[in-house]
C-alpha positions as CSV (number, residue, x, y, z in Angstrom):
1,M,53.9,107.8,95.3
2,N,55.5,105.4,92.9
3,F,58.6,103.4,93.2
4,S,60.9,105.8,91.5
5,D,59.8,108.8,93.7
6,K,60.5,106.8,96.8
7,K,63.9,105.9,95.4
8,S,64.7,109.4,94.6
9,K,63.7,110.6,98.0
10,I,65.9,108.1,99.7
11,R,68.8,109.0,97.5
12,D,68.4,112.6,98.3
13,R,68.2,111.9,102.0
14,L,71.4,109.8,101.7
15,L,73.4,112.4,99.8
16,K,72.3,115.1,102.3
17,F,73.6,112.9,105.2
18,L,76.9,112.1,103.4
19,K,77.4,115.8,102.7
20,K,77.0,116.7,106.4
21,R,79.7,114.1,107.5
22,P,83.2,115.6,108.2
23,T,86.0,114.7,105.8
24,M,88.7,112.2,106.9
25,E,91.2,115.1,106.8
26,S,89.4,117.1,109.3
27,L,88.8,114.2,111.6
28,Q,92.6,113.3,111.6
29,E,93.4,117.0,112.3
30,Q,91.1,117.0,115.3
31,G,92.8,113.8,116.6
32,I,89.5,111.8,116.4
33,L,90.8,109.4,113.7
34,Q,94.4,108.2,113.6
35,E,96.2,106.2,111.1
36,S,96.6,102.6,112.1
37,V,99.9,101.1,113.1
38,F,99.4,98.0,111.0
39,G,99.5,98.7,107.3
40,S,101.2,102.0,107.7
41,H,104.7,102.8,106.3
42,L,107.5,102.6,109.1
43,D,108.7,106.0,108.2
44,R,105.2,107.5,108.6
45,L,105.0,106.0,112.0
46,C,108.5,107.3,113.0
47,E,107.4,110.7,111.8
48,R,104.1,110.7,113.7
49,E,105.8,109.5,116.9
50,R,108.8,111.7,116.3
51,T,111.2,108.6,116.7
52,T,113.8,106.8,114.6
53,V,112.2,103.4,115.4
54,P,108.4,103.0,116.0
55,I,107.5,102.6,119.7
56,F,105.5,99.4,118.6
57,V,108.7,97.9,117.1
58,K,110.8,98.8,120.2
59,R,108.2,97.2,122.6
60,C,108.1,94.0,120.5
61,I,112.0,93.7,120.4
62,Q,112.2,94.5,124.3
63,A,109.6,91.7,124.9
64,I,111.4,89.2,122.7
65,E,114.8,90.1,124.4
66,N,113.4,89.9,127.9
67,K,111.4,86.6,127.4
68,G,112.3,84.9,124.1
69,L,115.9,84.5,123.8
70,S,116.0,81.2,125.5
71,I,113.3,79.6,123.3
72,D,114.5,77.5,120.3
73,G,113.0,78.5,117.0
74,I,111.2,81.4,118.3
75,Y,110.6,82.8,114.8
76,R,109.4,79.5,113.5
77,V,106.6,78.9,115.9
78,S,103.4,80.6,115.2
79,G,101.2,82.2,117.9
80,N,97.5,81.9,118.6
81,L,95.7,83.8,115.8
82,A,92.9,84.9,118.1
83,Q,95.5,86.5,120.5
84,V,97.3,88.0,117.5
85,Q,94.2,89.6,116.2
86,K,93.2,90.8,119.6
87,L,96.5,92.5,120.3
88,R,96.6,93.9,116.8
89,C,93.3,95.6,117.2
90,A,94.3,96.9,120.6
91,V,97.6,98.3,119.2
92,D,95.7,100.0,116.3
93,Q,93.3,101.6,118.7
94,G,96.3,102.9,120.8
95,E,95.5,100.7,123.8
96,A,98.3,98.1,124.0
97,V,101.7,99.5,123.2
98,I,102.7,98.9,126.9
99,K,101.2,95.4,127.2
100,F,103.9,93.4,125.5
101,H,105.8,92.6,128.6
102,T,102.7,90.9,129.8
103,C,102.4,88.7,126.7
104,V,101.8,85.2,127.7
105,N,103.1,83.8,124.3
106,I,106.2,85.7,123.1
107,C,105.7,84.2,119.7
108,I,103.0,86.7,119.2
109,C,105.7,89.4,119.3
110,T,107.8,87.6,116.9
111,I,104.9,87.4,114.4
112,F,104.6,91.2,114.5
113,I,108.3,91.7,113.9
114,K,108.2,89.1,110.9
């Protein structure tokens, strides 16, 4: 078997595998795949959550009002990037919408609002 035959065989297997995969639309309809919070339009989030203000935004504002109003320059201070990324991934996976009241660094919530 020469190189072009091997290449053709691999390509055929790969195409067969890719054709068997479900489409993005079918995965979204089944609830397996959800649109992420970050990078989505606010109106789409509101539509999906059936609210006028996305839950994520409400939770951030509540956390800021509860903990951050006494901090000077709260919107100027940047939070820890590792914590920001960790919370962002958790929110996109639907895990951390409730966890904002336990944020150690309230500046993370202000970063999300900015």
